[in-house]
A tleap script that builds the chain and sets N, CA, C and O, in Angstrom:
source leaprc.protein.ff14SB
mol = sequence {
  NMET LYS LEU LEU LEU ARG TRP LEU LEU SER
  ALA LEU ALA LEU ILE VAL VAL ALA SER LEU
  TYR SER GLY VAL GLN VAL ALA GLY PHE GLY
  SER ALA LEU ILE ALA ALA ALA VAL ILE GLY
  LEU LEU ASN ALA VAL LEU ARG PRO VAL LEU
  VAL VAL LEU THR LEU PRO VAL THR LEU VAL
  THR LEU GLY LEU PHE LEU PHE VAL ILE ASN
  ALA LEU MET PHE TRP SER ALA SER GLY LEU
  MET GLN SER PHE HIE VAL ASN GLY PHE TRP
  ALA ALA VAL LEU GLY SER LEU ILE TYR SER
  ALA LEU GLN LEU LEU ILE ASP ALA ILE LEU
  GLU ARG LEU LEU CPRO
}
set mol.1.N position { -7.905 15.686 4.499 }
set mol.1.CA position { -8.820 14.643 4.921 }
set mol.1.C position { -8.065 13.333 5.191 }
set mol.1.O position { -8.311 12.649 6.185 }
set mol.2.N position { -7.144 13.007 4.283 }
set mol.2.CA position { -6.377 11.769 4.427 }
set mol.2.C position { -5.500 11.802 5.677 }
set mol.2.O position { -5.358 10.794 6.369 }
set mol.3.N position { -4.915 12.958 5.960 }
set mol.3.CA position { -4.069 13.111 7.143 }
set mol.3.C position { -4.879 12.939 8.424 }
set mol.3.O position { -4.433 12.279 9.362 }
set mol.4.N position { -6.062 13.529 8.459 }
set mol.4.CA position { -6.931 13.412 9.633 }
set mol.4.C position { -7.358 11.962 9.850 }
set mol.4.O position { -7.370 11.482 10.983 }
set mol.5.N position { -7.704 11.273 8.784 }
set mol.5.CA position { -8.101 9.871 8.881 }
set mol.5.C position { -6.927 9.004 9.334 }
set mol.5.O position { -7.108 8.092 10.140 }
set mol.6.N position { -5.733 9.279 8.825 }
set mol.6.CA position { -4.540 8.533 9.239 }
set mol.6.C position { -4.255 8.760 10.725 }
set mol.6.O position { -3.857 7.832 11.429 }
set mol.7.N position { -4.458 9.981 11.197 }
set mol.7.CA position { -4.243 10.298 12.614 }
set mol.7.C position { -5.233 9.537 13.495 }
set mol.7.O position { -4.845 8.969 14.516 }
set mol.8.N position { -6.497 9.525 13.111 }
set mol.8.CA position { -7.517 8.804 13.881 }
set mol.8.C position { -7.232 7.300 13.896 }
set mol.8.O position { -7.364 6.651 14.934 }
set mol.9.N position { -6.843 6.757 12.754 }
set mol.9.CA position { -6.534 5.331 12.689 }
set mol.9.C position { -5.243 4.993 13.441 }
set mol.9.O position { -5.112 3.891 13.975 }
set mol.10.N position { -4.299 5.918 13.487 }
set mol.10.CA position { -3.079 5.711 14.268 }
set mol.10.C position { -3.393 5.676 15.756 }
set mol.10.O position { -2.814 4.883 16.499 }
set mol.11.N position { -4.301 6.529 16.187 }
set mol.11.CA position { -4.730 6.507 17.589 }
set mol.11.C position { -5.428 5.189 17.905 }
set mol.11.O position { -5.217 4.607 18.969 }
set mol.12.N position { -6.249 4.726 16.985 }
set mol.12.CA position { -6.908 3.433 17.161 }
set mol.12.C position { -5.874 2.306 17.209 }
set mol.12.O position { -6.027 1.353 17.974 }
set mol.13.N position { -4.834 2.413 16.402 }
set mol.13.CA position { -3.758 1.416 16.420 }
set mol.13.C position { -3.061 1.395 17.781 }
set mol.13.O position { -2.695 0.323 18.264 }
set mol.14.N position { -2.872 2.552 18.402 }
set mol.14.CA position { -2.276 2.589 19.739 }
set mol.14.C position { -3.168 1.904 20.761 }
set mol.14.O position { -2.678 1.216 21.656 }
set mol.15.N position { -4.475 2.088 20.630 }
set mol.15.CA position { -5.417 1.404 21.522 }
set mol.15.C position { -5.303 -0.109 21.316 }
set mol.15.O position { -5.332 -0.871 22.282 }
set mol.16.N position { -5.175 -0.537 20.072 }
set mol.16.CA position { -5.035 -1.966 19.775 }
set mol.16.C position { -3.728 -2.502 20.361 }
set mol.16.O position { -3.715 -3.590 20.936 }
set mol.17.N position { -2.634 -1.757 20.225 }
set mol.17.CA position { -1.352 -2.174 20.797 }
set mol.17.C position { -1.485 -2.339 22.302 }
set mol.17.O position { -1.000 -3.319 22.866 }
set mol.18.N position { -2.139 -1.383 22.956 }
set mol.18.CA position { -2.313 -1.443 24.410 }
set mol.18.C position { -3.195 -2.624 24.815 }
set mol.18.O position { -2.994 -3.209 25.879 }
set mol.19.N position { -4.158 -2.975 23.986 }
set mol.19.CA position { -5.016 -4.111 24.337 }
set mol.19.C position { -4.336 -5.448 24.058 }
set mol.19.O position { -4.619 -6.434 24.739 }
set mol.20.N position { -3.447 -5.499 23.069 }
set mol.20.CA position { -2.750 -6.741 22.752 }
set mol.20.C position { -1.548 -7.004 23.647 }
set mol.20.O position { -1.214 -8.156 23.922 }
set mol.21.N position { -0.898 -5.936 24.102 }
set mol.21.CA position { 0.354 -6.080 24.840 }
set mol.21.C position { 0.291 -5.270 26.131 }
set mol.21.O position { 0.043 -4.065 26.106 }
set mol.22.N position { 0.515 -5.937 27.247 }
set mol.22.CA position { 0.382 -5.278 28.549 }
set mol.22.C position { 1.538 -4.328 28.863 }
set mol.22.O position { 1.459 -3.584 29.841 }
set mol.23.N position { 2.591 -4.330 28.078 }
set mol.23.CA position { 3.723 -3.433 28.306 }
set mol.23.C position { 3.455 -2.006 27.872 }
set mol.23.O position { 4.254 -1.112 28.151 }
set mol.24.N position { 2.330 -1.779 27.186 }
set mol.24.CA position { 1.937 -0.451 26.724 }
set mol.24.C position { 0.564 -0.144 27.291 }
set mol.24.O position { -0.361 -0.947 27.167 }
set mol.25.N position { 0.432 1.029 27.918 }
set mol.25.CA position { -0.854 1.453 28.474 }
set mol.25.C position { -1.233 2.822 27.918 }
set mol.25.O position { -0.404 3.728 27.833 }
set mol.26.N position { -2.503 2.949 27.542 }
set mol.26.CA position { -3.058 4.213 27.073 }
set mol.26.C position { -4.319 4.470 27.899 }
set mol.26.O position { -5.150 3.576 28.059 }
set mol.27.N position { -4.460 5.692 28.426 }
set mol.27.CA position { -5.581 6.009 29.311 }
set mol.27.C position { -6.921 6.018 28.587 }
set mol.27.O position { -7.934 5.654 29.184 }
set mol.28.N position { -6.959 6.413 27.349 }
set mol.28.CA position { -8.212 6.475 26.610 }
set mol.28.C position { -7.964 6.925 25.183 }
set mol.28.O position { -6.822 7.105 24.762 }
set mol.29.N position { -9.064 7.108 24.436 }
set mol.29.CA position { -8.909 7.471 23.034 }
set mol.29.C position { -8.338 8.878 22.875 }
set mol.29.O position { -7.567 9.128 21.949 }
set mol.30.N position { -8.705 9.796 23.762 }
set mol.30.CA position { -8.130 11.144 23.710 }
set mol.30.C position { -6.631 11.121 23.924 }
set mol.30.O position { -5.884 11.822 23.241 }
set mol.31.N position { -6.200 10.320 24.869 }
set mol.31.CA position { -4.764 10.166 25.115 }
set mol.31.C position { -4.071 9.499 23.931 }
set mol.31.O position { -2.933 9.831 23.600 }
set mol.32.N position { -4.763 8.561 23.299 }
set mol.32.CA position { -4.198 7.900 22.120 }
set mol.32.C position { -4.056 8.883 20.965 }
set mol.32.O position { -3.091 8.807 20.204 }
set mol.33.N position { -5.010 9.810 20.826 }
set mol.33.CA position { -4.903 10.834 19.786 }
set mol.33.C position { -3.672 11.700 19.998 }
set mol.33.O position { -2.925 11.974 19.059 }
set mol.34.N position { -3.468 12.125 21.230 }
set mol.34.CA position { -2.307 12.963 21.547 }
set mol.34.C position { -1.017 12.164 21.365 }
set mol.34.O position { -0.043 12.676 20.812 }
set mol.35.N position { -1.005 10.904 21.831 }
set mol.35.CA position { 0.186 10.071 21.696 }
set mol.35.C position { 0.516 9.814 20.233 }
set mol.35.O position { 1.689 9.821 19.857 }
set mol.36.N position { -0.496 9.588 19.402 }
set mol.36.CA position { -0.253 9.371 17.969 }
set mol.36.C position { 0.348 10.622 17.336 }
set mol.36.O position { 1.230 10.529 16.482 }
set mol.37.N position { -0.129 11.784 17.754 }
set mol.37.CA position { 0.426 13.037 17.237 }
set mol.37.C position { 1.870 13.226 17.691 }
set mol.37.O position { 2.717 13.648 16.905 }
set mol.38.N position { 2.154 12.916 18.953 }
set mol.38.CA position { 3.516 13.049 19.477 }
set mol.38.C position { 4.459 12.075 18.764 }
set mol.38.O position { 5.567 12.453 18.383 }
set mol.39.N position { 4.027 10.833 18.585 }
set mol.39.CA position { 4.853 9.849 17.880 }
set mol.39.C position { 5.100 10.314 16.441 }
set mol.39.O position { 6.216 10.208 15.933 }
set mol.40.N position { 4.071 10.821 15.801 }
set mol.40.CA position { 4.223 11.325 14.439 }
set mol.40.C position { 5.203 12.491 14.358 }
set mol.40.O position { 6.024 12.552 13.443 }
set mol.41.N position { 5.118 13.412 15.310 }
set mol.41.CA position { 6.045 14.546 15.325 }
set mol.41.C position { 7.483 14.102 15.589 }
set mol.41.O position { 8.417 14.580 14.945 }
set mol.42.N position { 7.648 13.186 16.538 }
set mol.42.CA position { 8.994 12.682 16.820 }
set mol.42.C position { 9.575 11.960 15.608 }
set mol.42.O position { 10.757 12.107 15.295 }
set mol.43.N position { 8.741 11.184 14.933 }
set mol.43.CA position { 9.208 10.477 13.734 }
set mol.43.C position { 9.519 11.434 12.589 }
set mol.43.O position { 10.389 11.153 11.764 }
set mol.44.N position { 8.821 12.554 12.533 }
set mol.44.CA position { 9.057 13.519 11.451 }
set mol.44.C position { 10.263 14.406 11.723 }
set mol.44.O position { 10.962 14.799 10.789 }
set mol.45.N position { 10.518 14.727 12.983 }
set mol.45.CA position { 11.565 15.691 13.313 }
set mol.45.C position { 12.845 15.014 13.821 }
set mol.45.O position { 13.933 15.269 13.305 }
set mol.46.N position { 12.709 14.169 14.813 }
set mol.46.CA position { 13.883 13.614 15.489 }
set mol.46.C position { 14.439 12.363 14.803 }
set mol.46.O position { 15.655 12.176 14.761 }
set mol.47.N position { 13.580 11.520 14.274 }
set mol.47.CA position { 14.024 10.256 13.682 }
set mol.47.C position { 15.017 10.454 12.526 }
set mol.47.O position { 16.028 9.753 12.486 }
set mol.48.N position { 14.773 11.374 11.588 }
set mol.48.CA position { 15.765 11.538 10.503 }
set mol.48.C position { 17.147 11.945 11.008 }
set mol.48.O position { 18.163 11.518 10.460 }
set mol.49.N position { 17.180 12.764 12.042 }
set mol.49.CA position { 18.469 13.177 12.620 }
set mol.49.C position { 19.176 11.970 13.224 }
set mol.49.O position { 20.375 11.781 13.021 }
set mol.50.N position { 18.425 11.149 13.972 }
set mol.50.CA position { 19.022 9.962 14.582 }
set mol.50.C position { 19.479 8.951 13.534 }
set mol.50.O position { 20.507 8.298 13.710 }
set mol.51.N position { 18.735 8.820 12.462 }
set mol.51.CA position { 19.122 7.885 11.399 }
set mol.51.C position { 20.448 8.311 10.776 }
set mol.51.O position { 21.318 7.478 10.523 }
set mol.52.N position { 20.597 9.603 10.532 }
set mol.52.CA position { 21.856 10.093 9.950 }
set mol.52.C position { 23.011 9.945 10.938 }
set mol.52.O position { 24.107 9.534 10.556 }
set mol.53.N position { 22.769 10.279 12.210 }
set mol.53.CA position { 23.842 10.198 13.206 }
set mol.53.C position { 24.293 8.765 13.476 }
set mol.53.O position { 25.456 8.526 13.803 }
set mol.54.N position { 23.377 7.824 13.339 }
set mol.54.CA position { 23.707 6.427 13.634 }
set mol.54.C position { 23.908 5.597 12.368 }
set mol.54.O position { 23.846 4.368 12.412 }
set mol.55.N position { 24.147 6.257 11.256 }
set mol.55.CA position { 24.303 5.549 9.982 }
set mol.55.C position { 25.396 4.478 10.012 }
set mol.55.O position { 25.175 3.387 9.485 }
set mol.56.N position { 26.567 4.740 10.606 }
set mol.56.CA position { 27.578 3.669 10.647 }
set mol.56.C position { 27.096 2.423 11.407 }
set mol.56.O position { 27.324 1.295 10.969 }
set mol.57.N position { 26.444 2.634 12.523 }
set mol.57.CA position { 25.932 1.500 13.306 }
set mol.57.C position { 24.840 0.775 12.523 }
set mol.57.O position { 24.775 -0.454 12.536 }
set mol.58.N position { 23.990 1.531 11.848 }
set mol.58.CA position { 22.923 0.943 11.050 }
set mol.58.C position { 23.498 0.099 9.916 }
set mol.58.O position { 22.982 -0.980 9.627 }
set mol.59.N position { 24.551 0.576 9.277 }
set mol.59.CA position { 25.182 -0.182 8.196 }
set mol.59.C position { 25.843 -1.461 8.708 }
set mol.59.O position { 25.745 -2.512 8.074 }
set mol.60.N position { 26.515 -1.369 9.858 }
set mol.60.CA position { 27.184 -2.541 10.427 }
set mol.60.C position { 26.154 -3.604 10.831 }
set mol.60.O position { 26.403 -4.799 10.675 }
set mol.61.N position { 25.007 -3.172 11.344 }
set mol.61.CA position { 23.976 -4.128 11.779 }
set mol.61.C position { 23.001 -4.469 10.654 }
set mol.61.O position { 21.975 -5.108 10.885 }
set mol.62.N position { 23.327 -4.039 9.440 }
set mol.62.CA position { 22.497 -4.314 8.260 }
set mol.62.C position { 21.063 -3.801 8.423 }
set mol.62.O position { 20.111 -4.438 7.973 }
set mol.63.N position { 20.927 -2.655 9.064 }
set mol.63.CA position { 19.628 -2.009 9.196 }
set mol.63.C position { 18.857 -2.364 10.451 }
set mol.63.O position { 17.820 -1.761 10.726 }
set mol.64.N position { 19.340 -3.328 11.219 }
set mol.64.CA position { 18.611 -3.742 12.418 }
set mol.64.C position { 18.570 -2.650 13.490 }
set mol.64.O position { 17.677 -2.645 14.338 }
set mol.65.N position { 19.526 -1.735 13.453 }
set mol.65.CA position { 19.526 -0.655 14.447 }
set mol.65.C position { 18.331 0.274 14.258 }
set mol.65.O position { 17.987 1.017 15.178 }
set mol.66.N position { 17.700 0.252 13.104 }
set mol.66.CA position { 16.493 1.065 12.892 }
set mol.66.C position { 15.364 0.636 13.819 }
set mol.66.O position { 14.518 1.453 14.184 }
set mol.67.N position { 15.342 -0.649 14.205 }
set mol.67.CA position { 14.359 -1.099 15.195 }
set mol.67.C position { 14.584 -0.410 16.531 }
set mol.67.O position { 13.630 -0.068 17.229 }
set mol.68.N position { 15.840 -0.208 16.882 }
set mol.68.CA position { 16.174 0.492 18.130 }
set mol.68.C position { 15.717 1.948 18.045 }
set mol.68.O position { 15.168 2.484 19.008 }
set mol.69.N position { 15.939 2.581 16.913 }
set mol.69.CA position { 15.515 3.975 16.744 }
set mol.69.C position { 13.999 4.086 16.834 }
set mol.69.O position { 13.489 5.002 17.477 }
set mol.70.N position { 13.266 3.166 16.197 }
set mol.70.CA position { 11.804 3.168 16.288 }
set mol.70.C position { 11.345 2.985 17.726 }
set mol.70.O position { 10.418 3.658 18.177 }
set mol.71.N position { 11.993 2.079 18.445 }
set mol.71.CA position { 11.641 1.856 19.845 }
set mol.71.C position { 11.929 3.095 20.683 }
set mol.71.O position { 11.158 3.428 21.583 }
set mol.72.N position { 13.027 3.778 20.397 }
set mol.72.CA position { 13.345 5.002 21.147 }
set mol.72.C position { 12.323 6.105 20.895 }
set mol.72.O position { 11.990 6.854 21.813 }
set mol.73.N position { 11.824 6.216 19.676 }
set mol.73.CA position { 10.777 7.208 19.375 }
set mol.73.C position { 9.494 6.871 20.129 }
set mol.73.O position { 8.835 7.758 20.672 }
set mol.74.N position { 9.143 5.594 20.159 }
set mol.74.CA position { 7.945 5.130 20.856 }
set mol.74.C position { 8.078 5.374 22.358 }
set mol.74.O position { 7.150 5.864 23.001 }
set mol.75.N position { 9.228 5.030 22.902 }
set mol.75.CA position { 9.499 5.187 24.329 }
set mol.75.C position { 9.584 6.673 24.705 }
set mol.75.O position { 9.122 7.070 25.775 }
set mol.76.N position { 10.163 7.479 23.840 }
set mol.76.CA position { 10.261 8.923 24.092 }
set mol.76.C position { 8.879 9.566 24.158 }
set mol.76.O position { 8.637 10.449 24.981 }
set mol.77.N position { 7.988 9.127 23.301 }
set mol.77.CA position { 6.620 9.659 23.333 }
set mol.77.C position { 5.963 9.345 24.665 }
set mol.77.O position { 5.231 10.172 25.208 }
set mol.78.N position { 6.219 8.162 25.193 }
set mol.78.CA position { 5.624 7.825 26.491 }
set mol.78.C position { 6.260 8.639 27.616 }
set mol.78.O position { 5.614 8.913 28.628 }
set mol.79.N position { 7.512 9.022 27.442 }
set mol.79.CA position { 8.168 9.851 28.451 }
set mol.79.C position { 7.654 11.283 28.461 }
set mol.79.O position { 7.784 11.982 29.466 }
set mol.80.N position { 7.078 11.724 27.358 }
set mol.80.CA position { 6.554 13.088 27.269 }
set mol.80.C position { 5.113 13.203 27.758 }
set mol.80.O position { 4.598 14.308 27.930 }
set mol.81.N position { 4.468 12.066 27.981 }
set mol.81.CA position { 3.047 12.074 28.343 }
set mol.81.C position { 2.808 11.278 29.613 }
set mol.81.O position { 3.506 10.301 29.886 }
set mol.82.N position { 1.817 11.702 30.390 }
set mol.82.CA position { 1.415 10.965 31.582 }
set mol.82.C position { 0.438 9.837 31.254 }
set mol.82.O position { 0.442 8.797 31.912 }
set mol.83.N position { -0.394 10.044 30.242 }
set mol.83.CA position { -1.483 9.106 29.959 }
set mol.83.C position { -1.109 8.021 28.940 }
set mol.83.O position { -1.952 7.205 28.566 }
set mol.84.N position { 0.131 8.011 28.502 }
set mol.84.CA position { 0.642 6.983 27.606 }
set mol.84.C position { 1.928 6.468 28.220 }
set mol.84.O position { 2.883 7.225 28.398 }
set mol.85.N position { 1.959 5.170 28.549 }
set mol.85.CA position { 3.100 4.633 29.282 }
set mol.85.C position { 3.608 3.355 28.626 }
set mol.85.O position { 2.828 2.493 28.220 }
set mol.86.N position { 4.938 3.249 28.529 }
set mol.86.CA position { 5.598 2.050 28.029 }
set mol.86.C position { 6.523 1.563 29.134 }
set mol.86.O position { 7.310 2.340 29.675 }
set mol.87.N position { 6.433 0.276 29.473 }
set mol.87.CA position { 7.172 -0.307 30.597 }
set mol.87.C position { 8.600 -0.698 30.236 }
set mol.87.O position { 8.953 -1.873 30.335 }
set mol.88.N position { 9.420 0.247 29.825 }
set mol.88.CA position { 10.820 -0.037 29.572 }
set mol.88.C position { 11.157 -0.185 28.096 }
set mol.88.O position { 10.293 -0.127 27.221 }
set mol.89.N position { 12.453 -0.377 27.857 }
set mol.89.CA position { 12.948 -0.406 26.487 }
set mol.89.C position { 12.427 -1.606 25.705 }
set mol.89.O position { 11.984 -1.446 24.568 }
set mol.90.N position { 12.469 -2.806 26.286 }
set mol.90.CA position { 12.032 -3.996 25.555 }
set mol.90.C position { 10.541 -3.964 25.277 }
set mol.90.O position { 10.083 -4.480 24.258 }
set mol.91.N position { 9.785 -3.361 26.177 }
set mol.91.CA position { 8.353 -3.160 25.915 }
set mol.91.C position { 8.181 -2.180 24.761 }
set mol.91.O position { 7.263 -2.321 23.953 }
set mol.92.N position { 9.065 -1.184 24.683 }
set mol.92.CA position { 9.010 -0.225 23.578 }
set mol.92.C position { 9.355 -0.900 22.256 }
set mol.92.O position { 8.764 -0.580 21.225 }
set mol.93.N position { 10.309 -1.833 22.277 }
set mol.93.CA position { 10.665 -2.548 21.053 }
set mol.93.C position { 9.468 -3.342 20.544 }
set mol.93.O position { 9.104 -3.240 19.372 }
set mol.94.N position { 8.856 -4.131 21.423 }
set mol.94.CA position { 7.718 -4.948 20.999 }
set mol.94.C position { 6.513 -4.084 20.644 }
set mol.94.O position { 5.829 -4.343 19.654 }
set mol.95.N position { 6.255 -3.057 21.452 }
set mol.95.CA position { 5.140 -2.155 21.163 }
set mol.95.C position { 5.319 -1.422 19.846 }
set mol.95.O position { 4.360 -1.258 19.091 }
set mol.96.N position { 6.536 -0.981 19.564 }
set mol.96.CA position { 6.775 -0.267 18.302 }
set mol.96.C position { 6.689 -1.209 17.104 }
set mol.96.O position { 6.287 -0.788 16.020 }
set mol.97.N position { 7.059 -2.472 17.283 }
set mol.97.CA position { 6.916 -3.443 16.197 }
set mol.97.C position { 5.447 -3.680 15.853 }
set mol.97.O position { 5.068 -3.707 14.682 }
set mol.98.N position { 4.627 -3.850 16.887 }
set mol.98.CA position { 3.187 -4.044 16.668 }
set mol.98.C position { 2.585 -2.788 16.042 }
set mol.98.O position { 1.801 -2.869 15.096 }
set mol.99.N position { 2.956 -1.633 16.577 }
set mol.99.CA position { 2.438 -0.362 16.061 }
set mol.99.C position { 2.862 -0.148 14.605 }
set mol.99.O position { 2.061 0.309 13.789 }
set mol.100.N position { 4.097 -0.471 14.279 }
set mol.100.CA position { 4.579 -0.319 12.903 }
set mol.100.C position { 3.839 -1.251 11.944 }
set mol.100.O position { 3.515 -0.864 10.821 }
set mol.101.N position { 3.575 -2.477 12.390 }
set mol.101.CA position { 2.821 -3.411 11.550 }
set mol.101.C position { 1.412 -2.887 11.292 }
set mol.101.O position { 0.904 -2.980 10.174 }
set mol.102.N position { 0.786 -2.338 12.326 }
set mol.102.CA position { -0.551 -1.766 12.156 }
set mol.102.C position { -0.506 -0.532 11.256 }
set mol.102.O position { -1.428 -0.306 10.472 }
set mol.103.N position { 0.558 0.268 11.363 }
set mol.103.CA position { 0.705 1.440 10.501 }
set mol.103.C position { 0.848 1.035 9.033 }
set mol.103.O position { 0.306 1.701 8.151 }
set mol.104.N position { 1.571 -0.049 8.770 }
set mol.104.CA position { 1.691 -0.551 7.402 }
set mol.104.C position { 0.326 -0.955 6.851 }
set mol.104.O position { 0.003 -0.678 5.696 }
set mol.105.N position { -0.461 -1.608 7.686 }
set mol.105.CA position { -1.806 -2.004 7.290 }
set mol.105.C position { -2.684 -0.780 7.029 }
set mol.105.O position { -3.419 -0.742 6.042 }
set mol.106.N position { -2.609 0.214 7.907 }
set mol.106.CA position { -3.380 1.452 7.741 }
set mol.106.C position { -2.981 2.151 6.444 }
set mol.106.O position { -3.844 2.583 5.680 }
set mol.107.N position { -1.685 2.263 6.195 }
set mol.107.CA position { -1.220 2.926 4.972 }
set mol.107.C position { -1.693 2.193 3.715 }
set mol.107.O position { -2.089 2.824 2.735 }
set mol.108.N position { -1.649 0.859 3.748 }
set mol.108.CA position { -2.106 0.087 2.585 }
set mol.108.C position { -3.602 0.277 2.345 }
set mol.108.O position { -4.040 0.428 1.204 }
set mol.109.N position { -4.375 0.270 3.413 }
set mol.109.CA position { -5.831 0.454 3.275 }
set mol.109.C position { -6.151 1.856 2.775 }
set mol.109.O position { -6.979 2.022 1.879 }
set mol.110.N position { -5.500 2.864 3.347 }
set mol.110.CA position { -5.769 4.231 2.930 }
set mol.110.C position { -5.338 4.484 1.481 }
set mol.110.O position { -5.969 5.259 0.762 }
set mol.111.N position { -4.265 3.827 1.068 }
set mol.111.CA position { -3.796 3.999 -0.310 }
set mol.111.C position { -4.804 3.416 -1.311 }
set mol.111.O position { -4.971 3.938 -2.414 }
set mol.112.N position { -5.456 2.348 -0.917 }
set mol.112.CA position { -6.468 1.757 -1.809 }
set mol.112.C position { -7.767 2.557 -1.816 }
set mol.112.O position { -8.405 2.728 -2.854 }
set mol.113.N position { -8.147 3.048 -0.619 }
set mol.113.CA position { -9.412 3.768 -0.518 }
set mol.113.C position { -9.325 5.221 -1.000 }
set mol.113.O position { -10.246 5.731 -1.638 }
set mol.114.N position { -8.207 5.874 -0.686 }
set mol.114.CA position { -8.030 7.287 -1.028 }
set mol.114.C position { -6.727 7.471 -1.800 }
set mol.114.O position { -5.731 7.898 -1.217 }
set mol.115.N position { -6.706 7.164 -3.085 }
set mol.115.CA position { -5.441 7.253 -3.847 }
set mol.115.C position { -4.932 8.665 -4.025 }
set mol.115.O position { -3.887 8.872 -4.641 }
savepdb mol mol.pdb
quit
């Protein structure tokens, strides 16, 4: 139940990102659901591999390179879908920052409501 609610709220967060920032476009709520699932899968499968492979760069930049990895996951999801579009790398950086902030808020709310 918690996973399903997190998925629905993540899709809503993508809609909010698209409404706040013109560099990210989502065709509709159905597309946002699919995009949230794709972003979640990329973060679960590909992100840990990239974090390990780029560990030296991440250490040298004191962790700031993780923002680049998050942006690449966000941008990659848009490359896999027609109905979710990000207008370039810098749009992916800003879009992923907004999306990550909303995800933190969602996680905090869900942790209080459904421990």
